[in-house]
Phi, psi and omega in degrees: 000316180295320185281311188262341181055224182284352181289344182229116182285171185303317180298319180292322177298317179297320177298319180296315178298316178300317179297322178296316178294322177297318178300315180297318176298320178296321179302314181295315181295323178295319178295325176290324184285323189308312183299336183275353181281145174281171186302317181297318179294321178297318180295326178284330186274330184231131178236149179239130179242136178088020180305327183297328179291319178295313181298321178295319179294318179294329180297341177289340176079015181248014186074176180222135174261118172272120175267111183219186180211183178280070183222123184081210182231091182290334178297311179296317178300316180293319177298317179300312182296321176301315181285347173273001177097005178278143176272101186239127181228088181291144169286128188223134173256125182293150175301154180295327179286123180298322179295317180293319177300318179295321179295315178298317179301315180298312180298317180294318179298321179299329181266357185070028185262110180259156178229164172262111178297141178306328180298337177278340175050223185299325180302314180294320179296312181298318179299314181297319180293324175296332177276006183060037179273164170268126181243097174289132177234127181253085187277012185274009175282149179299128186266011174047056176084358178254184176069214183257144174267122182224154174282138179215117180051043176082003180235151172279138177217171180247129177235157181286142178252020185306312182303315180294319179298312181296315181298321180292331180276331189248340187076009178290138178289150175251130174239135172288141182208146172205159176237094187262138175289134179265165181304331180275002179094350177282177178236143172243120174269126181229000000 
């Protein structure tokens, strides 16, 4: 209602909300499915574009900050990159559900996929960058009165400024990145 106002009727808003929940469910199912795929299936399902930019940034030896958001499926993208030999340590906030958090932890452990818990904050990020790791940061979560105030869909909101803050302190390059689902169901990491 806030975003579309009278341009989107109630039935259309409900369809949009339903589609968002379906998308979120698909993200979870894709993350569950990925580990069971063989290497050839993974290569057909996930493609990476712009690898040369990432490799050049890593060659600087200061790690890389991926500036990304809750767009596409970053879990599948990170798993793919891990299996391509990249040292990737995403900053991660566990789901509120203890059962869901435990399931994600179990799946990540099976893949050798480690994360930087939000509770480690800057210490964890700085350590990972010193190891020349890739640190994806998804700053598009509501910052509850902290961070930067920016306009978003016609409303003022607060977003985290962590990527810029870390880059200014470390000299680590920032690269925009996302893993978007394509019409055929595959993913392109760019």
